N, C-alpha and C positions, 0 to 999 in steps of 0.2 A: 504493500500500499503506499502511496506517494506522501513523502513529508510535506508538510505546510510550514512555510517560514514567514514570519511577520515581525514588524518592528514593537507592536503592541497586541499582545494576547489578552482579552478580558475572558474570565471564567465566570460565569452567572448573567442572568439578565436584570427585570425588574429595572425600578427606577435607578438604581446605582449603577448597574451595567450599561444599560441602555443610554443613559446620560454619559457616561466615560465613551461609548462608542460614538455620540454624536460629537463630542468635543475632540476626541481624536482622530475621527475621519475629517473633520473640518479643518485640522492642522496637518492633513494631508499625509497622515502616519499608515492609512489603509489598516485599520484593526481588524483581527479575527475576534468573532464574539462566539463564545459556546455557552448555549442556553440552558443545558442542564437539563433534568428528569420533569422541572416545571417552568417551563419557558413563562415568562412575565412574572414570575416569582409569585408571593403571596398575594398580591393585588388580583389575581386573576380569580381569586375564590371570594373575592369582595363584590358586594353590589354595589350601592351607590356610594361614590367618594365625592365629597362636598368640600373638604378642606385643602385641596391642592390648587393652588394659585391659577387662574387663567380658566377655569370653568365655572363660573358665577351661577349656572343652572345645575351643577353637579354632573359626573360622567360615571357609567358604569367600569368597575375596575377593569376587566378583561379589554373593554374599548379603548381606556386610557392607555393601557400597555400596548395595544395594538398601534396606536399613535406614536407612541414613542418609539417603539421598533420601527415603524415606517419611515420616522424621522432618522433616525440612526442610519439606515439603509438608503436613504435617499442621499447622503453626504459621503457612502462609498463604505460603510461597516460590512464585511463578510460574516453573515450570521449561520451557525451551523448547530442542528439539533443533536448533540453530543455530552456526554458528562466524562469529566476527567477523572481519571481513577490511580494516575499515579504521576509525580511532580519529582522534579529534579532540579533544584535551586542553588546548588555547590557550585555553579560557575555559569558563565554566560557564553553563547546563548542559554536560556534557559531550555529545559526539556518537559515537555508535558506530552501524556499518553491517554487516550478517550478510551472508551468502553469496547471500541470497535477496532482497536489497534492502533488508528492513526497516531502519527508521531508530530508533534507540533515545536517548532522552535522560536523562540521568541527571545528579542531584546531585552522587552519589559512587559512585566505581566501586572495584570490588574485582578484581584480576585473580589468579586461580587456575589458572592454565594449565599447571601441572607442568615437569616435563621429562622427555625421553626418554632412555633409554639407548642407548648406540651398541652395533649389533653388528656383526659381520664380514660380514654380508651372504650367509650360507649358506642356503638352503633349510632344512636341518636344524635353525637355531636356530628357525625357526618350527615345524618338526614336533614339535620335542621341548619346544616353551616351557611351562613349568610340568610338564615330565616330567622333569627332570633338568639342564633349561637356566635359569639365572636370572641376574639382574643386580643381585643384592642379597644377598651373604654374610650380612649380619646379619640379613635378614628371613628366608632360607631355610637358613643354616648348619646349625640345630638338627637339620634332618631327616636329615643327614650324618653322626652320629656314629659313631666308628669306622669309617668308609666311605674310600673314597678319590676325591679330587675334583681338579679342575684349575683353576685361575685364568688367565684370560689378561690379560696386559698386562705391563707394565713399569715404571710409574711409582708413585708414593707410594700412588695409590689401591688399586692391584692388592698392593701390598705389604702394606697395611693388610688387605685381604681374607685375603690368604694368610696373615698371622698370626694375625687372629680364627679362620679355619677349622681352622688348625694346633690350637689348642685343644680342637675337637671331632673333627675327622677323624682318622682313622689316618695318612693319607699326604695330603699336598698336592703337586701339581706346579704349577709356573708355567710357562706358556707363552711365550716372549719372542721377537720377531721378530728383535730385534737381538742382539748378541753380547757385550750390557751391559744393566744395569737404569739406567733412568733416573732412578730414585729418588734421593732424599736420600741421603747417606751414613749416616745414622744408621739410616734404614728398611734400607737395604742390609745394614748390619751385623747387624740384628735377623733378618733373613731367613736370610743364613748362619750364623747362632748356633742358630737353630731345628732340630733334626734331623728332623722329618718332613716338612721342606721340600725339595723337589728344584727346581731351575732348569734348565729346558729351554730353552738358548740357541738362537739363529737355527733357531727353528722355527715352524711356522704350521700353524695348523689346516685342513684343507680339506674336513672333513667329519665326522658323527656317526654312529654306528650303535647299534642297540640294537632290541628286541622289546618294543614298548610303554612303553619310556623308554630314557633314556641308558645304554648298556653301555659306551661307550668313544668313542675320537676317533680319526678317521685324521689322521696327523702327517705333514708333510713338513720334514724338516732340510736346509737350503742348498737352497731353493729356487730352481730356474732355473740351478744350478751344477753342474759337471762333478761333484762329489761328491756331488749330490742322494741322499736318502736317503728312503724312505717306510716307515712304521712304524704300527700301530694301538696305542694306548694306553689300557687297559682302565679305565673309570672308572666311578664312579656318579652324580657330579655335574659339571657342566661351569658355572662363572660367568664371567662378562663382568665385566672391570674396566678398561675402556678409556674412560671417561668417558661423560657426561650432556650432551644438549644441551637447554638451557632453552627452553620454547615461547613463545618472546618475539617472534619476528620482527616482527608486527604493530604492536609499541610501540618500535621501535628510534629513530623520528624523534620521540616522543612522550614519552618519559621517560628517564631516566638508567639506563643499564645498564652492568654493569663488562666487562671487556676478553673474557669469556667468554660475555657475554650476558644474565646473571642481574640481575634488577631490583635495584637498590641501594636500601635502605630507611633509615630515618632511625632507628636503636636508640636506645632501647628499643621505639619504636613500629614500625607496619607502614607509614608514611607513606612515599611516594615522594617523587621531586623536584616533582611536582606536587602541589599543595594540592587535597586532595580525593580525589584517588588512591592507593589503598592496595594491597599484594600480600601474598599468603599461600601458602604451601605450596612445593614445590620450585622453582619458577620465580624464586623469591627466595632459595633456600637450596641452594646448593653443597656443604653439609658433611653435615649429618645426612639427610635424604632419608628420613624414616621417616612412617609413618601417622599415628603418634600427633603428632609434632611438626607435622605440617602442619594437622591438626586444631586443634591449639593455636593456631597462629597466623591460623588461619580464624575463631577466637573472637576473636583478638585485634584483626584486619581489622575485623569487625563493630562491636566494641565503639569503635575509633578512628571508623570510619565515623558511627556515632551521635553520638559526642563531637562531630565535627566539623559535624554537622548542627545540634545544638543550638548550638552557636557562632556559625553563620553564619545561623541563620533569624531 
């Protein structure tokens, strides 16, 4: 199989990857972009997007990702539907292999593989994905104004999501497996002080129900114990806040990752621990995880790659 050589190899799509493609191709670098197993990233599983600038009336997630892809291709990005399975960043040009054995030689690499939200593993989460199930309160909370929602999780992230939703929703339940919140003291105090947040301790979600969308959750309190109790909790929205896993496994022996697996970058740039390798989007962002911030780092990564090439050619 013929090798592919490029000045810029972009691994991953979504807002970060496609934006990196737009900027790199406009800089006449003829980038090659490998889309991975989910072309367009997490937003292809999202319905209405209202918080991305330039869409005053909102836009469907798949439609926005298609527009970003079209824009990247218009300027000359070569897009390939392949998954990178092996990388060698020990020397330049860098070498990567995809799942069909194709070998890529690249003078620079931009990693934009994103992160995946953790789910409970319920079939109903798939059934109602985008129909009341969400892993991003900041993205989707606006749709639940004056409605009743639940947040699954007991850490700082879950508390942050619940507090944010409490400014929009009529009622917010926190569904917590343990009999305490794992969150920091200040976050617990804020939750306790918010009148429309109710914490359901020692509770597990075992299913969701509804016609055409989430209408509630099947809950078990004290699961597996003598005093086990089952009940249904009427809801309009169900938010997961049990963490994200960065899609960085293939890079674990090639670049520096933090303890959670996120790529470590050298702020304020997108440079990684390997000169010539850059990271953009959620794979290097455990904090914001927004489409607009991912697009911004995609722009920065392309500019960093361009500057690196100018300095080393």
